[in-house]
N, C-alpha and C positions, 0 to 999 in steps of 0.2 A: 712068773713074777719078775718084773724089771729089776735090774741091778741098781742099788742106791748110788748116789753120788759119793765119791770118796771124800771123807772129811776127817780131820783129827779126832780121835776118840772112838771112831767106828770100829767095832770088833767084827772081824771077818774070819772065815775058815780058809786057810791058805796052806799050800804045800811048802812050808818054810824050809829053807836050806841053811843049815848051821854053818858057821865059819869053818869048823873043823872038817865038815863033809866036803865043802868046796875045796879046801886045801888038799884033800885026798883025791880030788878029781871028779867028785860026784857033781852032776849037773842039775838034779831035781831032788827036792825034799822027799823023804821016804814016807811021810804021812801028812795029812791035813791036820792042822792044829789051830786053835784060836790065836789070832794075832791082832794087835791094836795098831791102827793107822796113826802114825806120829805126825807125818807131813804129807800134804797133797798139793803139788804145784802144777799148774797148767802150763803145758809147753805150747807156745804160740806158733812154732814152725809147722807142726803137724796136727795140732789140736788135741793131742793126748795129754793125760794127766800122769805125772810121775808121783809115785807113792813110796813112802818108806814105812815098812811095817815091822813092829817089834813082836817077838814070839811070847806066848804064854806057856809056861811049863810047870809041871808038878815038882821038878827037881829043885830043892832048896838051893839058894845061891851060896857059892863059896865066899863071896864078898857081899856083905849086906848092902853096900852102897851101889851095887850093880844090878839091883832088882827092887821092884815094889810088889808087896803082897797084894793080891786081889781080895778085897773084903768079901765075906760069904754072902752078904746081901746083894752085891754086884753079880757074883757068880750065879745066884738064884735067878736074878732078873734076866741074865743072859742064857739061862738054861744049861749051865755047865754043871759038872759033878760037884760033890761036896768036899773033895780032897783039897788040901791047901795048894794054891797056885801063885806064881809070881810072873810079872811082866819083866822080861830081861831088858835092861837098859843099855848094855854095852855092846850090842850088835843088832843089826837089822838088815832086812832085804829091801832093795830098791827095785821097782818094776813099773812098767807102764800099765795103768789101770785098763782092764780088769785083771791083767796078769796072765 
């Protein structure tokens, strides 16, 4: 199956590296998780597309303004579990597609 073109709103499975993990010297996320593409910008120098992806987590946010809860109807449509989930807004990973 060919990879889709990256575009804002696309939900992908990605080995997300949390900020605290990177600060501890970790270089790769410990597990794949759903992530939402926030931005996809084409690089004209090498033809790659730079993507910023935001993580989806089951952990309730400490700051309600730092996350958006994913509605159950959206989770069902995406084939995700029924536990409550949030898109984290105050951190993201940047990479060249497909990562």
